[in-house]
C-alpha positions, 0 to 999 in steps of 0.5 A: 821363707824368702830366698833373698838376704839383706843386712840388718837395717833400721830407722837409724840406718835410713836416717843416717843414709838419707842425712848423709846423701843430702849433705853430699848434694848440699856440698857439705862434704865434711858433715857427710864424711862424719855421717858416713863414718858413723854409719860405718861404725854403727853398721861395720858389716854393711857396704853403704858407709864405704860406698857413700864415702866414695860418693863424696869424692865423686862429687868433688870430682864432678865440681871440676872435671878438669881436675883429676886430683881425686881420681885415684882416691875415688878408684881406691875407695870403689875397690874397697867397696867391691872387695867388701861386697864380695866378702859378704857375697862369698858367704851370702850369694843372694845378699841384696845390699851387697849386690846393689852396692857392688853393682853401683860401685862398678857403675860409678867406676865406669862413669868416671872412666867414661868422663876420662874417655877410657871407653873400653874400660867404661863399657866393660864396667857397664857390662860387668855391673848389669847382671849384678844389678839384675840379680839384686832386682830379681831378689828385691823387685820393689827396690826402685833404686836398682832401676837407676843402673838399668836406666843408665845402661839402657839409655846410653847403650842405645844413644852413645853408639849412634851419637859416636859411631866410632864406638859402635864396634865396642858395643857388639859384645854388650846387651842392646840398650833401649832409649825409651825403656832407659828413660822410663826406668830413670823416671821411676827412680827419680820419682819413687826411689829411696836413696838414688832419686836425686842421682836419677833426677840429675841424669834425666836433667842432663840427658833431656838437655844434651841428647833429647834436646828437650829443655822443658823436661830438663827444667822439670828435674832441674827445678826439683834439684835446685829446690832441694839443694839451692846451694849445689853449684852444678844443679844451679848452673844447669838450671841457668843453662836450661833457661838459656837454651829455652831462649829465656836469657832474662831468667838465665842471667838472674840464675847466673847472677845468683851463681856469681854472688855465691862465688864471690861469697866463696861458697863451696863449689862455686868459687871455681874459675870455670863457674865464674867464667860461665856466669860472667858470660851469660850476665854480660850477654843479658846486659848486651841484649838490653843495651846496657853496654858498659855493664856488658863490657865489664862482664865480657872482659871478666869472662875473657880474662878468666878464659885466658887463665884456664883455656890451656889447650885451645880457646873456648867458645866463651873466650872467642864469643866474649872477644867478638862481643867486646869488639862489637860493644866497643864499636857501639861505644865509638871506641874503634881502635879497641874494637879493631884489636878484638877483631884482630885477636879473633883472627889469631884464635881458632874458628868458632862458629863464624867468628872469623867471618864476622871479625873480617866483616867488622874489620872492614866496616864497624859494627852498627846495632 
């Protein structure tokens, strides 16, 4: 007789979970809520329904990380998941499902804390979640979803302290990470996982882009995600960024043109100012390098005006570069007075890359293509 314990599951359970997960990633939050409330009604003793209801709020947060409206609700739902799992574990200490979802809930709480730069609390959540997920893995070695938690921890515990040396002292109380092992574990989940494969693909896409400087590997996972979820704005924007990083501005601009079209149609998640700002910038950039100056000017003006609305703390690189390119384009169109105004505005803004140097250069002599 096995020493592990799981809660009763069935084909119906799997169908509901898989359907609901796909609804979340498709940004169909109202449908996902109906699905997971049905899951809770049909399986009231199982933590999955509560956990995935919290994941709906997680994705609401991800759509615009600058907005903290859903943070408190998300934390409350996560606490509810943890409490529910602990109630089960009090009676059945080896209940794999309760261990898995408790570890996952603590892990996601840590991720939001990291986004909000509560590093100590985030690291503490990582440390707390790890042994819980390890126990679940020992009890159910065939569950590749648990490798998501191992992979995230192993990768970031190795990479983050090296990227941010100020955080190194925080890590002396934590298990060492292993970058290569983390990538291997995430890849296992991404390719063979049951419920967590999409989340693992998302992680691999972002880490290959941000930390590994490998846009080709990032693109592999981005293509998988966009193929499965063509109307997820985060996945589509990442695919566009990755094309730009590869130097393929044509493909990147086509992807961002799709993003802009969906934003104008008010598709869920696309109609944010930040989404429109990024899309207009890269569309404008492609028009500029193909010398379609009037179109480039239109999109850079859109990017600048959107930036003016949303850049409250300091000017973004999008805004600064848009002004620089507008100055250059106006010079090319023989609108010298307009060009000078943009260069002068640049000097009033913060330095970004060599923006001040170029502004001074083009103030003294007009930009020529």
